[in-house]
C-alpha positions in Angstrom: -49.1 11.7 75.3 -49.0 7.9 74.9 -47.5 6.8 71.6 -48.0 3.1 71.9 -50.8 0.7 72.9 -49.9 -2.4 74.8 -52.3 -5.3 75.5 -51.5 -8.4 77.5 -53.6 -11.6 77.9 -52.8 -15.1 79.0 -53.6 -17.9 76.5 -53.8 -21.5 77.5 -51.4 -22.7 74.8 -47.7 -23.3 74.5 -45.6 -20.3 73.2 -44.5 -22.4 70.2 -48.1 -22.9 69.0 -48.9 -19.2 69.4 -45.7 -18.1 67.7 -46.3 -20.4 64.8 -49.7 -18.8 64.2 -48.3 -15.3 64.5 -45.4 -16.0 62.1 -47.8 -17.3 59.4 -49.0 -14.4 57.1 -51.7 -16.7 55.8 -53.5 -16.6 59.1 -53.2 -12.9 59.7 -56.5 -11.9 58.0 -58.4 -14.7 59.9 -57.0 -13.5 63.2 -57.2 -9.7 62.6 -59.6 -8.0 65.1 -59.5 -4.7 63.2 -60.9 -6.4 60.0 -58.5 -4.3 57.8 -56.4 -7.3 56.7 -58.0 -9.1 53.8 -55.4 -11.7 52.7 -51.8 -12.6 52.4 -50.0 -12.0 49.2 -46.9 -13.8 50.6 -48.1 -16.9 52.5 -44.8 -18.3 53.5 -44.1 -18.5 57.3 -41.7 -15.9 58.7 -38.3 -17.2 59.8 -35.9 -14.2 60.2 -35.4 -10.5 60.7 -35.4 -8.6 57.4 -38.0 -10.8 55.7 -40.9 -9.1 54.0 -44.5 -10.1 53.5 -47.3 -8.3 51.8 -51.0 -8.1 52.9 -54.1 -7.1 51.0 -55.8 -4.4 53.1 -59.1 -2.5 53.2 -60.4 0.5 55.1 -63.7 2.2 54.2 -62.0 5.7 54.0 -59.1 4.5 51.8 -60.4 1.5 49.9 -58.2 -1.5 48.9 -54.4 -1.2 49.2 -51.4 -3.4 49.8 -49.3 -3.2 53.0 -45.7 -4.4 52.9 -44.3 -5.5 56.2 -40.6 -5.9 57.1 -39.7 -8.2 60.1 -37.6 -6.2 62.6 -37.5 -8.6 65.5 -37.6 -12.4 65.4 -36.8 -14.6 68.4 -38.3 -18.0 67.9 -41.2 -18.6 70.3 -40.4 -15.3 72.2 -40.8 -12.2 70.0 -41.9 -11.2 66.5 -42.6 -7.9 65.0 -42.8 -6.0 61.8 -42.8 -2.5 60.3 -45.7 -1.9 57.9 -45.6 0.5 55.0 -47.9 1.1 52.0 -46.6 -0.5 48.9 -44.2 1.8 47.1 -43.8 4.1 50.0 -41.2 4.6 52.8 -42.2 3.3 56.3 -44.1 6.0 58.3 -42.8 4.8 61.7 -45.4 2.4 63.1 -44.4 -1.0 64.5 -46.4 -4.0 65.5 -44.8 -6.6 67.8 -45.7 -9.6 69.9 -44.0 -10.8 73.0 -44.6 -14.3 74.4 -43.7 -15.3 77.9 -44.2 -18.8 79.1 -46.3 -19.0 82.3 -46.2 -22.8 82.3 -45.5 -25.3 79.5 -49.1 -24.9 78.3 -49.9 -21.2 79.2 -48.4 -18.1 77.6 -48.6 -14.5 78.5 -49.1 -12.8 75.1 -48.4 -9.1 74.7 -49.0 -7.0 71.6 -47.4 -3.6 71.3 -48.7 -1.2 68.7 -46.1 1.6 68.6 -46.4 4.8 66.6 -43.7 6.8 68.5 -41.4 6.9 65.5 -44.0 8.6 63.3 -42.5 12.1 62.8 -44.7 13.5 60.0 -47.2 15.8 61.7 -49.5 15.8 58.7 -49.6 12.0 58.6 -50.1 11.8 62.4 -53.1 14.1 62.1 -54.6 12.3 59.1 -54.1 8.8 60.5 -55.6 9.6 63.9 -53.5 7.4 66.1 -54.1 4.9 67.3 -55.7 3.6 64.1 -56.4 0.3 65.9 -58.1 0.4 69.3 -57.5 -1.8 72.4 -60.7 -3.7 71.9 -59.6 -4.7 68.4 -56.3 -6.0 69.7 -58.2 -8.0 72.4 -60.5 -9.3 69.7 -57.4 -10.4 67.7 -56.1 -12.3 70.8 -59.5 -14.0 71.3 -59.6 -15.0 67.6 -56.1 -16.4 68.0 -57.1 -18.4 71.1 -60.2 -19.7 69.2 -58.0 -20.7 66.2 -55.8 -22.7 68.6 -58.9 -24.2 70.3 -58.0 -22.9 73.8 -59.3 -20.4 76.4 -58.0 -16.9 77.0 -57.9 -15.0 80.3 -59.3 -11.5 80.2 
């Protein structure tokens, strides 16, 4: 059984521009294709592994809640990723990461990996119904990112 979802698209923008948007928690709700993210509690741009940022979230089945995210990978203009967990709880094992590979100076292959392979609690796995976010929602996020940057995206 697959325990991660990987989506790749090419965006007509430099890796630095894409990375700057991804590392900015204030933009996350605007770019979110799942429509779960509502707003940033911590709006400062991310700069290093270990940093935390919190997001206001909403799901119809759960209601409003806060998700705390810890950066686990940060390579300027190349890779960024975080481990989410509900406020006051231990991380459950999901990870979100972005990989940026320059195709040319003005084109970047962008890959998002949604990984739930580290989720070990069978009850949580069953209740969460992985994957919680579908491929179409990730593609929608990438399209919103391209629109934010004012550039085209290759499907």
